[in-house]
mmCIF file as Biopython writes it, N, C-alpha, C and O atoms, coordinates in Angstrom:
data_model
#
loop_
_atom_site.group_PDB
_atom_site.id
_atom_site.type_symbol
_atom_site.label_atom_id
_atom_site.label_alt_id
_atom_site.label_comp_id
_atom_site.label_asym_id
_atom_site.label_entity_id
_atom_site.label_seq_id
_atom_site.pdbx_PDB_ins_code
_atom_site.Cartn_x
_atom_site.Cartn_y
_atom_site.Cartn_z
_atom_site.occupancy
_atom_site.B_iso_or_equiv
_atom_site.auth_seq_id
_atom_site.auth_asym_id
_atom_site.pdbx_PDB_model_num
ATOM 1   N N  . UNK A ? 1  ? 43.373 -105.937 149.529 1.0 0.0 1  A 1 
ATOM 2   C CA . UNK A ? 1  ? 44.264 -105.139 148.733 1.0 0.0 1  A 1 
ATOM 3   C C  . UNK A ? 1  ? 43.702 -105.006 147.304 1.0 0.0 1  A 1 
ATOM 4   O O  . UNK A ? 1  ? 43.217 -105.970 146.713 1.0 0.0 1  A 1 
ATOM 5   N N  . UNK A ? 2  ? 43.785 -103.807 146.789 1.0 0.0 2  A 1 
ATOM 6   C CA . UNK A ? 2  ? 43.344 -103.538 145.423 1.0 0.0 2  A 1 
ATOM 7   C C  . UNK A ? 2  ? 44.440 -103.877 144.433 1.0 0.0 2  A 1 
ATOM 8   O O  . UNK A ? 2  ? 45.619 -103.886 144.787 1.0 0.0 2  A 1 
ATOM 9   N N  . UNK A ? 3  ? 44.063 -104.156 143.195 1.0 0.0 3  A 1 
ATOM 10  C CA . UNK A ? 3  ? 45.024 -104.534 142.173 1.0 0.0 3  A 1 
ATOM 11  C C  . UNK A ? 3  ? 45.115 -103.463 141.104 1.0 0.0 3  A 1 
ATOM 12  O O  . UNK A ? 3  ? 44.096 -102.965 140.626 1.0 0.0 3  A 1 
ATOM 13  N N  . UNK A ? 4  ? 46.343 -103.107 140.728 1.0 0.0 4  A 1 
ATOM 14  C CA . UNK A ? 4  ? 46.606 -102.095 139.735 1.0 0.0 4  A 1 
ATOM 15  C C  . UNK A ? 4  ? 46.572 -102.748 138.337 1.0 0.0 4  A 1 
ATOM 16  O O  . UNK A ? 4  ? 46.581 -103.973 138.219 1.0 0.0 4  A 1 
ATOM 17  N N  . UNK A ? 5  ? 46.533 -101.925 137.298 1.0 0.0 5  A 1 
ATOM 18  C CA . UNK A ? 5  ? 46.543 -102.462 135.945 1.0 0.0 5  A 1 
ATOM 19  C C  . UNK A ? 5  ? 47.848 -103.170 135.606 1.0 0.0 5  A 1 
ATOM 20  O O  . UNK A ? 5  ? 47.863 -104.009 134.705 1.0 0.0 5  A 1 
ATOM 21  N N  . UNK A ? 6  ? 48.954 -102.859 136.301 1.0 0.0 6  A 1 
ATOM 22  C CA . UNK A ? 6  ? 50.228 -103.524 136.059 1.0 0.0 6  A 1 
ATOM 23  C C  . UNK A ? 6  ? 50.337 -104.851 136.762 1.0 0.0 6  A 1 
ATOM 24  O O  . UNK A ? 6  ? 51.287 -105.603 136.549 1.0 0.0 6  A 1 
ATOM 25  N N  . UNK A ? 7  ? 49.331 -105.148 137.630 1.0 0.0 7  A 1 
ATOM 26  C CA . UNK A ? 7  ? 49.323 -106.446 138.313 1.0 0.0 7  A 1 
ATOM 27  C C  . UNK A ? 7  ? 49.760 -106.359 139.752 1.0 0.0 7  A 1 
ATOM 28  O O  . UNK A ? 7  ? 49.541 -107.309 140.503 1.0 0.0 7  A 1 
ATOM 29  N N  . UNK A ? 8  ? 50.370 -105.262 140.179 1.0 0.0 8  A 1 
ATOM 30  C CA . UNK A ? 8  ? 50.784 -105.124 141.563 1.0 0.0 8  A 1 
ATOM 31  C C  . UNK A ? 8  ? 49.588 -104.714 142.450 1.0 0.0 8  A 1 
ATOM 32  O O  . UNK A ? 8  ? 48.573 -104.230 141.948 1.0 0.0 8  A 1 
ATOM 33  N N  . UNK A ? 9  ? 49.718 -104.908 143.723 1.0 0.0 9  A 1 
ATOM 34  C CA . UNK A ? 9  ? 48.640 -104.524 144.644 1.0 0.0 9  A 1 
ATOM 35  C C  . UNK A ? 9  ? 48.985 -103.215 145.336 1.0 0.0 9  A 1 
ATOM 36  O O  . UNK A ? 9  ? 50.155 -102.870 145.495 1.0 0.0 9  A 1 
ATOM 37  N N  . UNK A ? 10 ? 47.950 -102.495 145.743 1.0 0.0 10 A 1 
ATOM 38  C CA . UNK A ? 10 ? 48.129 -101.267 146.492 1.0 0.0 10 A 1 
ATOM 39  C C  . UNK A ? 10 ? 47.083 -101.171 147.588 1.0 0.0 10 A 1 
ATOM 40  O O  . UNK A ? 10 ? 46.121 -101.939 147.601 1.0 0.0 10 A 1 
ATOM 41  N N  . UNK A ? 11 ? 47.258 -100.263 148.479 1.0 0.0 11 A 1 
ATOM 42  C CA . UNK A ? 11 ? 46.451 -100.144 149.687 1.0 0.0 11 A 1 
ATOM 43  C C  . UNK A ? 11 ? 44.967 -99.928  149.413 1.0 0.0 11 A 1 
ATOM 44  O O  . UNK A ? 11 ? 44.602 -99.231  148.467 1.0 0.0 11 A 1 
ATOM 45  N N  . UNK A ? 12 ? 44.117 -100.521 150.236 1.0 0.0 12 A 1 
ATOM 46  C CA . UNK A ? 12 ? 42.683 -100.288 150.114 1.0 0.0 12 A 1 
ATOM 47  C C  . UNK A ? 12 ? 42.335 -98.845  150.445 1.0 0.0 12 A 1 
ATOM 48  O O  . UNK A ? 12 ? 41.373 -98.309  149.896 1.0 0.0 12 A 1 
ATOM 49  N N  . UNK A ? 13 ? 43.086 -98.211  151.319 1.0 0.0 13 A 1 
ATOM 50  C CA . UNK A ? 13 ? 42.858 -96.785  151.640 1.0 0.0 13 A 1 
ATOM 51  C C  . UNK A ? 13 ? 43.021 -95.938  150.374 1.0 0.0 13 A 1 
ATOM 52  O O  . UNK A ? 13 ? 42.253 -95.009  150.125 1.0 0.0 13 A 1 
ATOM 53  N N  . UNK A ? 14 ? 44.038 -96.284  149.584 1.0 0.0 14 A 1 
ATOM 54  C CA . UNK A ? 14 ? 44.237 -95.520  148.321 1.0 0.0 14 A 1 
ATOM 55  C C  . UNK A ? 14 ? 43.078 -95.753  147.366 1.0 0.0 14 A 1 
ATOM 56  O O  . UNK A ? 14 ? 42.649 -94.824  146.682 1.0 0.0 14 A 1 
ATOM 57  N N  . UNK A ? 15 ? 42.568 -96.962  147.305 1.0 0.0 15 A 1 
ATOM 58  C CA . UNK A ? 15 ? 41.418 -97.286  146.459 1.0 0.0 15 A 1 
ATOM 59  C C  . UNK A ? 15 ? 40.170 -96.537  146.915 1.0 0.0 15 A 1 
ATOM 60  O O  . UNK A ? 15 ? 39.386 -96.086  146.080 1.0 0.0 15 A 1 
ATOM 61  N N  . UNK A ? 16 ? 39.971 -96.395  148.229 1.0 0.0 16 A 1 
ATOM 62  C CA . UNK A ? 16 ? 38.804 -95.667  148.756 1.0 0.0 16 A 1 
ATOM 63  C C  . UNK A ? 16 ? 38.864 -94.203  148.421 1.0 0.0 16 A 1 
ATOM 64  O O  . UNK A ? 16 ? 37.830 -93.540  148.330 1.0 0.0 16 A 1 
ATOM 65  N N  . UNK A ? 17 ? 40.111 -93.666  148.229 1.0 0.0 17 A 1 
ATOM 66  C CA . UNK A ? 17 ? 40.249 -92.259  147.813 1.0 0.0 17 A 1 
ATOM 67  C C  . UNK A ? 17 ? 39.922 -92.038  146.336 1.0 0.0 17 A 1 
ATOM 68  O O  . UNK A ? 17 ? 39.834 -90.900  145.875 1.0 0.0 17 A 1 
ATOM 69  N N  . UNK A ? 18 ? 39.742 -93.145  145.593 1.0 0.0 18 A 1 
ATOM 70  C CA . UNK A ? 18 ? 39.331 -93.034  144.202 1.0 0.0 18 A 1 
ATOM 71  C C  . UNK A ? 18 ? 40.458 -93.328  143.229 1.0 0.0 18 A 1 
ATOM 72  O O  . UNK A ? 18 ? 40.250 -93.189  142.024 1.0 0.0 18 A 1 
ATOM 73  N N  . UNK A ? 19 ? 41.616 -93.718  143.671 1.0 0.0 19 A 1 
ATOM 74  C CA . UNK A ? 19 ? 42.737 -94.047  142.788 1.0 0.0 19 A 1 
ATOM 75  C C  . UNK A ? 19 ? 42.579 -95.485  142.301 1.0 0.0 19 A 1 
ATOM 76  O O  . UNK A ? 19 ? 42.179 -96.373  143.053 1.0 0.0 19 A 1 
ATOM 77  N N  . UNK A ? 20 ? 42.901 -95.689  141.036 1.0 0.0 20 A 1 
ATOM 78  C CA . UNK A ? 20 ? 42.805 -97.022  140.442 1.0 0.0 20 A 1 
ATOM 79  C C  . UNK A ? 20 ? 44.163 -97.606  140.072 1.0 0.0 20 A 1 
ATOM 80  O O  . UNK A ? 20 ? 44.244 -98.663  139.447 1.0 0.0 20 A 1 
ATOM 81  N N  . UNK A ? 21 ? 45.240 -96.900  140.466 1.0 0.0 21 A 1 
ATOM 82  C CA . UNK A ? 21 ? 46.573 -97.323  140.112 1.0 0.0 21 A 1 
ATOM 83  C C  . UNK A ? 21 ? 47.494 -97.277  141.325 1.0 0.0 21 A 1 
ATOM 84  O O  . UNK A ? 21 ? 47.218 -96.579  142.301 1.0 0.0 21 A 1 
ATOM 85  N N  . UNK A ? 22 ? 48.589 -98.026  141.255 1.0 0.0 22 A 1 
ATOM 86  C CA . UNK A ? 22 ? 49.606 -97.949  142.297 1.0 0.0 22 A 1 
ATOM 87  C C  . UNK A ? 22 ? 50.379 -96.656  142.167 1.0 0.0 22 A 1 
ATOM 88  O O  . UNK A ? 22 ? 50.181 -95.914  141.205 1.0 0.0 22 A 1 
ATOM 89  N N  . UNK A ? 23 ? 51.250 -96.370  143.108 1.0 0.0 23 A 1 
ATOM 90  C CA . UNK A ? 23 ? 51.982 -95.118  143.092 1.0 0.0 23 A 1 
ATOM 91  C C  . UNK A ? 23 ? 52.876 -95.008  141.850 1.0 0.0 23 A 1 
ATOM 92  O O  . UNK A ? 23 ? 52.971 -93.926  141.271 1.0 0.0 23 A 1 
ATOM 93  N N  . UNK A ? 24 ? 53.517 -96.068  141.435 1.0 0.0 24 A 1 
ATOM 94  C CA . UNK A ? 24 ? 54.424 -96.013  140.273 1.0 0.0 24 A 1 
ATOM 95  C C  . UNK A ? 24 ? 53.644 -95.729  139.014 1.0 0.0 24 A 1 
ATOM 96  O O  . UNK A ? 24 ? 54.039 -94.857  138.240 1.0 0.0 24 A 1 
ATOM 97  N N  . UNK A ? 25 ? 52.544 -96.436  138.778 1.0 0.0 25 A 1 
ATOM 98  C CA . UNK A ? 25 ? 51.718 -96.176  137.556 1.0 0.0 25 A 1 
ATOM 99  C C  . UNK A ? 25 ? 51.074 -94.813  137.650 1.0 0.0 25 A 1 
ATOM 100 O O  . UNK A ? 25 ? 50.921 -94.150  136.624 1.0 0.0 25 A 1 
ATOM 101 N N  . UNK A ? 26 ? 50.691 -94.364  138.821 1.0 0.0 26 A 1 
ATOM 102 C CA . UNK A ? 26 ? 50.083 -93.051  138.988 1.0 0.0 26 A 1 
ATOM 103 C C  . UNK A ? 26 ? 51.087 -91.948  138.647 1.0 0.0 26 A 1 
ATOM 104 O O  . UNK A ? 26 ? 50.716 -90.943  138.041 1.0 0.0 26 A 1 
ATOM 105 N N  . UNK A ? 27 ? 52.324 -92.121  139.020 1.0 0.0 27 A 1 
ATOM 106 C CA . UNK A ? 27 ? 53.350 -91.125  138.699 1.0 0.0 27 A 1 
ATOM 107 C C  . UNK A ? 27 ? 53.615 -91.082  137.209 1.0 0.0 27 A 1 
ATOM 108 O O  . UNK A ? 27 ? 53.805 -90.005  136.645 1.0 0.0 27 A 1 
ATOM 109 N N  . UNK A ? 28 ? 53.630 -92.242  136.559 1.0 0.0 28 A 1 
ATOM 110 C CA . UNK A ? 28 ? 53.832 -92.295  135.105 1.0 0.0 28 A 1 
ATOM 111 C C  . UNK A ? 28 ? 52.648 -91.610  134.388 1.0 0.0 28 A 1 
ATOM 112 O O  . UNK A ? 28 ? 52.853 -90.889  133.411 1.0 0.0 28 A 1 
ATOM 113 N N  . UNK A ? 29 ? 51.435 -91.831  134.865 1.0 0.0 29 A 1 
ATOM 114 C CA . UNK A ? 29 ? 50.280 -91.218  134.248 1.0 0.0 29 A 1 
ATOM 115 C C  . UNK A ? 29 ? 50.271 -89.698  134.449 1.0 0.0 29 A 1 
ATOM 116 O O  . UNK A ? 29 ? 49.900 -88.950  133.544 1.0 0.0 29 A 1 
ATOM 117 N N  . UNK A ? 30 ? 50.677 -89.254  135.629 1.0 0.0 30 A 1 
ATOM 118 C CA . UNK A ? 30 ? 50.753 -87.810  135.900 1.0 0.0 30 A 1 
ATOM 119 C C  . UNK A ? 30 ? 51.811 -87.146  135.015 1.0 0.0 30 A 1 
ATOM 120 O O  . UNK A ? 30 ? 51.595 -86.036  134.528 1.0 0.0 30 A 1 
ATOM 121 N N  . UNK A ? 31 ? 52.926 -87.795  134.805 1.0 0.0 31 A 1 
ATOM 122 C CA . UNK A ? 31 ? 54.002 -87.232  133.951 1.0 0.0 31 A 1 
ATOM 123 C C  . UNK A ? 31 ? 53.492 -87.122  132.516 1.0 0.0 31 A 1 
ATOM 124 O O  . UNK A ? 31 ? 53.728 -86.117  131.844 1.0 0.0 31 A 1 
ATOM 125 N N  . UNK A ? 32 ? 52.789 -88.164  132.047 1.0 0.0 32 A 1 
ATOM 126 C CA . UNK A ? 32 ? 52.226 -88.155  130.667 1.0 0.0 32 A 1 
ATOM 127 C C  . UNK A ? 32 ? 51.239 -86.983  130.524 1.0 0.0 32 A 1 
ATOM 128 O O  . UNK A ? 32 ? 51.271 -86.262  129.527 1.0 0.0 32 A 1 
ATOM 129 N N  . UNK A ? 33 ? 50.365 -86.799  131.524 1.0 0.0 33 A 1 
ATOM 130 C CA . UNK A ? 33 ? 49.370 -85.690  131.478 1.0 0.0 33 A 1 
ATOM 131 C C  . UNK A ? 33 ? 50.071 -84.349  131.480 1.0 0.0 33 A 1 
ATOM 132 O O  . UNK A ? 33 ? 49.636 -83.423  130.794 1.0 0.0 33 A 1 
ATOM 133 N N  . UNK A ? 34 ? 51.154 -84.225  132.243 1.0 0.0 34 A 1 
ATOM 134 C CA . UNK A ? 34 ? 51.901 -82.944  132.304 1.0 0.0 34 A 1 
ATOM 135 C C  . UNK A ? 34 ? 52.488 -82.621  130.932 1.0 0.0 34 A 1 
ATOM 136 O O  . UNK A ? 34 ? 52.407 -81.483  130.469 1.0 0.0 34 A 1 
ATOM 137 N N  . UNK A ? 35 ? 53.068 -83.606  130.298 1.0 0.0 35 A 1 
ATOM 138 C CA . UNK A ? 35 ? 53.687 -83.387  128.972 1.0 0.0 35 A 1 
ATOM 139 C C  . UNK A ? 35 ? 52.622 -83.034  127.940 1.0 0.0 35 A 1 
ATOM 140 O O  . UNK A ? 35 ? 52.824 -82.126  127.134 1.0 0.0 35 A 1 
ATOM 141 N N  . UNK A ? 36 ? 51.494 -83.737  127.953 1.0 0.0 36 A 1 
ATOM 142 C CA . UNK A ? 36 ? 50.424 -83.473  126.981 1.0 0.0 36 A 1 
ATOM 143 C C  . UNK A ? 36 ? 49.823 -82.083  127.191 1.0 0.0 36 A 1 
ATOM 144 O O  . UNK A ? 36 ? 49.526 -81.396  126.213 1.0 0.0 36 A 1 
ATOM 145 N N  . UNK A ? 37 ? 49.639 -81.660  128.420 1.0 0.0 37 A 1 
ATOM 146 C CA . UNK A ? 37 ? 49.072 -80.365  128.692 1.0 0.0 37 A 1 
ATOM 147 C C  . UNK A ? 37 ? 50.044 -79.226  128.313 1.0 0.0 37 A 1 
ATOM 148 O O  . UNK A ? 37 ? 49.614 -78.138  127.931 1.0 0.0 37 A 1 
ATOM 149 N N  . UNK A ? 38 ? 51.344 -79.489  128.425 1.0 0.0 38 A 1 
ATOM 150 C CA . UNK A ? 38 ? 52.308 -78.454  128.037 1.0 0.0 38 A 1 
ATOM 151 C C  . UNK A ? 38 ? 52.265 -78.152  126.547 1.0 0.0 38 A 1 
ATOM 152 O O  . UNK A ? 38 ? 52.740 -77.102  126.113 1.0 0.0 38 A 1 
ATOM 153 N N  . UNK A ? 39 ? 51.708 -79.050  125.769 1.0 0.0 39 A 1 
ATOM 154 C CA . UNK A ? 39 ? 51.563 -78.823  124.332 1.0 0.0 39 A 1 
ATOM 155 C C  . UNK A ? 39 ? 50.315 -78.022  123.998 1.0 0.0 39 A 1 
ATOM 156 O O  . UNK A ? 39 ? 50.121 -77.640  122.844 1.0 0.0 39 A 1 
ATOM 157 N N  . UNK A ? 40 ? 49.450 -77.756  125.007 1.0 0.0 40 A 1 
ATOM 158 C CA . UNK A ? 40 ? 48.200 -77.073  124.780 1.0 0.0 40 A 1 
ATOM 159 C C  . UNK A ? 40 ? 48.238 -75.659  125.330 1.0 0.0 40 A 1 
ATOM 160 O O  . UNK A ? 40 ? 47.182 -75.068  125.554 1.0 0.0 40 A 1 
ATOM 161 N N  . UNK A ? 41 ? 49.421 -75.095  125.555 1.0 0.0 41 A 1 
ATOM 162 C CA . UNK A ? 41 ? 49.571 -73.765  126.102 1.0 0.0 41 A 1 
ATOM 163 C C  . UNK A ? 41 ? 49.765 -72.750  124.956 1.0 0.0 41 A 1 
ATOM 164 O O  . UNK A ? 41 ? 50.552 -72.994  124.042 1.0 0.0 41 A 1 
ATOM 165 N N  . UNK A ? 42 ? 49.055 -71.627  125.008 1.0 0.0 42 A 1 
ATOM 166 C CA . UNK A ? 42 ? 49.198 -70.598  123.989 1.0 0.0 42 A 1 
ATOM 167 C C  . UNK A ? 42 ? 48.845 -69.224  124.574 1.0 0.0 42 A 1 
ATOM 168 O O  . UNK A ? 42 ? 48.251 -69.115  125.647 1.0 0.0 42 A 1 
ATOM 169 N N  . UNK A ? 43 ? 49.228 -68.193  123.837 1.0 0.0 43 A 1 
ATOM 170 C CA . UNK A ? 43 ? 48.823 -66.828  124.214 1.0 0.0 43 A 1 
ATOM 171 C C  . UNK A ? 43 ? 47.613 -66.481  123.308 1.0 0.0 43 A 1 
ATOM 172 O O  . UNK A ? 43 ? 47.774 -66.321  122.098 1.0 0.0 43 A 1 
ATOM 173 N N  . UNK A ? 44 ? 46.425 -66.367  123.888 1.0 0.0 44 A 1 
ATOM 174 C CA . UNK A ? 44 ? 45.235 -66.181  123.043 1.0 0.0 44 A 1 
ATOM 175 C C  . UNK A ? 44 ? 45.092 -64.784  122.433 1.0 0.0 44 A 1 
ATOM 176 O O  . UNK A ? 44 ? 44.372 -64.632  121.446 1.0 0.0 44 A 1 
ATOM 177 N N  . UNK A ? 45 ? 45.743 -63.773  122.977 1.0 0.0 45 A 1 
ATOM 178 C CA . UNK A ? 45 ? 45.656 -62.426  122.407 1.0 0.0 45 A 1 
ATOM 179 C C  . UNK A ? 45 ? 46.931 -61.667  122.733 1.0 0.0 45 A 1 
ATOM 180 O O  . UNK A ? 45 ? 47.720 -62.105  123.571 1.0 0.0 45 A 1 
ATOM 181 N N  . UNK A ? 46 ? 47.133 -60.554  122.089 1.0 0.0 46 A 1 
ATOM 182 C CA . UNK A ? 46 ? 48.342 -59.763  122.240 1.0 0.0 46 A 1 
ATOM 183 C C  . UNK A ? 46 ? 48.586 -59.338  123.688 1.0 0.0 46 A 1 
ATOM 184 O O  . UNK A ? 46 ? 47.687 -58.802  124.335 1.0 0.0 46 A 1 
ATOM 185 N N  . UNK A ? 47 ? 49.775 -59.570  124.191 1.0 0.0 47 A 1 
ATOM 186 C CA . UNK A ? 47 ? 50.192 -59.217  125.538 1.0 0.0 47 A 1 
ATOM 187 C C  . UNK A ? 47 ? 49.352 -59.917  126.625 1.0 0.0 47 A 1 
ATOM 188 O O  . UNK A ? 47 ? 49.260 -59.419  127.747 1.0 0.0 47 A 1 
ATOM 189 N N  . UNK A ? 48 ? 48.766 -61.022  126.308 1.0 0.0 48 A 1 
ATOM 190 C CA . UNK A ? 48 ? 47.950 -61.744  127.283 1.0 0.0 48 A 1 
ATOM 191 C C  . UNK A ? 48 ? 48.782 -62.807  127.946 1.0 0.0 48 A 1 
ATOM 192 O O  . UNK A ? 48 ? 49.896 -63.105  127.515 1.0 0.0 48 A 1 
ATOM 193 N N  . UNK A ? 49 ? 48.230 -63.383  129.008 1.0 0.0 49 A 1 
ATOM 194 C CA . UNK A ? 49 ? 48.959 -64.464  129.711 1.0 0.0 49 A 1 
ATOM 195 C C  . UNK A ? 49 ? 48.864 -65.772  128.942 1.0 0.0 49 A 1 
ATOM 196 O O  . UNK A ? 49 ? 48.000 -65.942  128.082 1.0 0.0 49 A 1 
ATOM 197 N N  . UNK A ? 50 ? 49.755 -66.682  129.260 1.0 0.0 50 A 1 
ATOM 198 C CA . UNK A ? 50 ? 49.650 -68.038  128.693 1.0 0.0 50 A 1 
ATOM 199 C C  . UNK A ? 50 ? 48.395 -68.701  129.270 1.0 0.0 50 A 1 
ATOM 200 O O  . UNK A ? 50 ? 48.100 -68.545  130.455 1.0 0.0 50 A 1 
ATOM 201 N N  . UNK A ? 51 ? 47.675 -69.422  128.452 1.0 0.0 51 A 1 
ATOM 202 C CA . UNK A ? 51 ? 46.469 -70.094  128.891 1.0 0.0 51 A 1 
ATOM 203 C C  . UNK A ? 51 ? 46.447 -71.519  128.363 1.0 0.0 51 A 1 
ATOM 204 O O  . UNK A ? 51 ? 47.025 -71.814  127.317 1.0 0.0 51 A 1 
ATOM 205 N N  . UNK A ? 52 ? 45.782 -72.392  129.089 1.0 0.0 52 A 1 
ATOM 206 C CA . UNK A ? 52 ? 45.593 -73.779  128.665 1.0 0.0 52 A 1 
ATOM 207 C C  . UNK A ? 52 ? 44.422 -73.786  127.689 1.0 0.0 52 A 1 
ATOM 208 O O  . UNK A ? 52 ? 43.304 -73.425  128.056 1.0 0.0 52 A 1 
ATOM 209 N N  . UNK A ? 53 ? 44.673 -74.192  126.455 1.0 0.0 53 A 1 
ATOM 210 C CA . UNK A ? 53 ? 43.631 -74.265  125.422 1.0 0.0 53 A 1 
ATOM 211 C C  . UNK A ? 53 ? 42.975 -75.612  125.532 1.0 0.0 53 A 1 
ATOM 212 O O  . UNK A ? 53 ? 43.634 -76.639  125.368 1.0 0.0 53 A 1 
ATOM 213 N N  . UNK A ? 54 ? 41.659 -75.630  125.813 1.0 0.0 54 A 1 
ATOM 214 C CA . UNK A ? 54 ? 40.970 -76.898  126.056 1.0 0.0 54 A 1 
ATOM 215 C C  . UNK A ? 54 ? 39.924 -77.230  124.991 1.0 0.0 54 A 1 
ATOM 216 O O  . UNK A ? 54 ? 39.494 -78.381  124.904 1.0 0.0 54 A 1 
ATOM 217 N N  . UNK A ? 55 ? 39.506 -76.267  124.185 1.0 0.0 55 A 1 
ATOM 218 C CA . UNK A ? 55 ? 38.452 -76.567  123.211 1.0 0.0 55 A 1 
ATOM 219 C C  . UNK A ? 55 ? 38.898 -76.150  121.790 1.0 0.0 55 A 1 
ATOM 220 O O  . UNK A ? 55 ? 39.787 -75.315  121.625 1.0 0.0 55 A 1 
ATOM 221 N N  . UNK A ? 56 ? 38.279 -76.732  120.813 1.0 0.0 56 A 1 
ATOM 222 C CA . UNK A ? 56 ? 38.614 -76.406  119.442 1.0 0.0 56 A 1 
ATOM 223 C C  . UNK A ? 56 ? 38.174 -74.973  119.095 1.0 0.0 56 A 1 
ATOM 224 O O  . UNK A ? 56 ? 38.799 -74.319  118.261 1.0 0.0 56 A 1 
ATOM 225 N N  . UNK A ? 57 ? 37.128 -74.501  119.717 1.0 0.0 57 A 1 
ATOM 226 C CA . UNK A ? 57 ? 36.683 -73.112  119.495 1.0 0.0 57 A 1 
ATOM 227 C C  . UNK A ? 57 ? 37.765 -72.129  119.918 1.0 0.0 57 A 1 
ATOM 228 O O  . UNK A ? 57 ? 38.046 -71.173  119.194 1.0 0.0 57 A 1 
ATOM 229 N N  . UNK A ? 58 ? 38.366 -72.343  121.059 1.0 0.0 58 A 1 
ATOM 230 C CA . UNK A ? 58 ? 39.455 -71.451  121.524 1.0 0.0 58 A 1 
ATOM 231 C C  . UNK A ? 58 ? 40.625 -71.551  120.572 1.0 0.0 58 A 1 
ATOM 232 O O  . UNK A ? 58 ? 41.282 -70.545  120.300 1.0 0.0 58 A 1 
ATOM 233 N N  . UNK A ? 59 ? 40.903 -72.730  120.060 1.0 0.0 59 A 1 
ATOM 234 C CA . UNK A ? 59 ? 42.035 -72.944  119.140 1.0 0.0 59 A 1 
ATOM 235 C C  . UNK A ? 59 ? 41.846 -72.174  117.849 1.0 0.0 59 A 1 
ATOM 236 O O  . UNK A ? 59 ? 42.794 -71.580  117.335 1.0 0.0 59 A 1 
ATOM 237 N N  . UNK A ? 60 ? 40.614 -72.178  117.313 1.0 0.0 60 A 1 
ATOM 238 C CA . UNK A ? 60 ? 40.368 -71.517  116.021 1.0 0.0 60 A 1 
ATOM 239 C C  . UNK A ? 60 ? 40.319 -70.013  116.144 1.0 0.0 60 A 1 
ATOM 240 O O  . UNK A ? 60 ? 40.428 -69.324  115.129 1.0 0.0 60 A 1 
ATOM 241 N N  . UNK A ? 61 ? 40.157 -69.464  117.352 1.0 0.0 61 A 1 
ATOM 242 C CA . UNK A ? 61 ? 40.058 -68.006  117.469 1.0 0.0 61 A 1 
ATOM 243 C C  . UNK A ? 61 ? 41.330 -67.386  118.000 1.0 0.0 61 A 1 
ATOM 244 O O  . UNK A ? 61 ? 41.332 -66.199  118.327 1.0 0.0 61 A 1 
ATOM 245 N N  . UNK A ? 62 ? 42.397 -68.128  118.098 1.0 0.0 62 A 1 
ATOM 246 C CA . UNK A ? 62 ? 43.665 -67.560  118.607 1.0 0.0 62 A 1 
ATOM 247 C C  . UNK A ? 62 ? 44.235 -66.512  117.666 1.0 0.0 62 A 1 
ATOM 248 O O  . UNK A ? 62 ? 44.296 -66.711  116.453 1.0 0.0 62 A 1 
ATOM 249 N N  . UNK A ? 63 ? 44.648 -65.400  118.242 1.0 0.0 63 A 1 
ATOM 250 C CA . UNK A ? 63 ? 45.350 -64.376  117.475 1.0 0.0 63 A 1 
ATOM 251 C C  . UNK A ? 63 ? 44.488 -63.508  116.578 1.0 0.0 63 A 1 
ATOM 252 O O  . UNK A ? 63 ? 45.022 -62.686  115.833 1.0 0.0 63 A 1 
ATOM 253 N N  . UNK A ? 64 ? 43.174 -63.663  116.626 1.0 0.0 64 A 1 
ATOM 254 C CA . UNK A ? 64 ? 42.306 -62.848  115.791 1.0 0.0 64 A 1 
ATOM 255 C C  . UNK A ? 64 ? 41.934 -61.568  116.492 1.0 0.0 64 A 1 
ATOM 256 O O  . UNK A ? 64 ? 41.825 -61.516  117.717 1.0 0.0 64 A 1 
ATOM 257 N N  . UNK A ? 65 ? 41.738 -60.526  115.689 1.0 0.0 65 A 1 
ATOM 258 C CA . UNK A ? 65 ? 41.390 -59.225  116.265 1.0 0.0 65 A 1 
ATOM 259 C C  . UNK A ? 65 ? 39.890 -59.029  116.229 1.0 0.0 65 A 1 
ATOM 260 O O  . UNK A ? 65 ? 39.392 -57.993  116.669 1.0 0.0 65 A 1 
#
């Protein structure tokens, strides 16, 4: 059995898939990532779709003509 960072154990099958956390910690991490990514959404140009802004270059060029 593999050990999570919180000290609980989880299935070896889950560890073989590449996960390093138990289901509870994994859900908390996923929720944190969802909230952080929701802060990185912007409309890069007029009448454009919402996009995930991932680089500083994209951030500095928002809204310019």
